[in-house]
N, C-alpha and C positions, 0 to 999 in steps of 0.2 A: 536219706538215701539208704536203701537196703542193697547189700552186695551179695553175690554168690561167687565166691572166689574173688577174682579181680573184676568181674563183670557187674555193672550196676543193674540190678534186677527191678528196682522200683524207686520212684522219687516221691517224697512226701513233703508237703508244706503244712504248717500248722498255723491256724489263724483263729483266734477266739470268736470274733464276730466279723461278718462280711457286710460291707456296704458297697456301693457302686465303685468308689475310689479304691477301696481295699481289694475288691475282686479283680479289678483291672491290673493292679500291681501284682497280685498273687499269680494270676494267669500269665502275665507277661514273663515273669521270672521262671515259672514252671515250664512254659513252652520253650524258653531259651535252653533250659537244662535238658528237656526232653530231646531237643534237636541235638545237643552236644552228645548225649548218650544213646541216641537213636532209639528212643522209646516212643510208643504210640499211646501210652496212657500214663496219667499222673493222678495223684491223690492230694486233696486238701482236707485236712482234719479240722473240724470246726466245733463250736459249742452245740449247734442244733440244726445246721443246714444239711439237707439230704437231697442231692440232685446230681444229674450228670449233664454235661454240655460238651459239644464238639467245637473245637477251635482249630483252624488250620489242619483239618483232618486228624486231629489228636483229641482223644477223649480225656476230659477232666472230670473226676469223680469227687464230689463234696460229700463228706460223711461225718456225722456227729461222733465225737470221741467215744462215747459209751458204746455205740454200735461197732466202731472199729475195734475196740478192745474185746468185745464179745466174739468178733469174727477172726481175730488175729492170734489164734492159739498156736499157729505155726512159727511165730517169731519168738 
């Protein structure tokens, strides 16, 4: 979770590898947290998966750790 003051700005899940069972679990918990904090996008950091999916009108971004680190200079 990344906060800006008291407001949750971004939710991040971390999962080394994703199979069907793991993906379902990660998405379910991320969607629940996104609903709680009224966010429309969530992030799952993985070893090597790079894709985006939409679930319940919410965008889930899967990003490899190395790419997230390169893009995350603002954190």
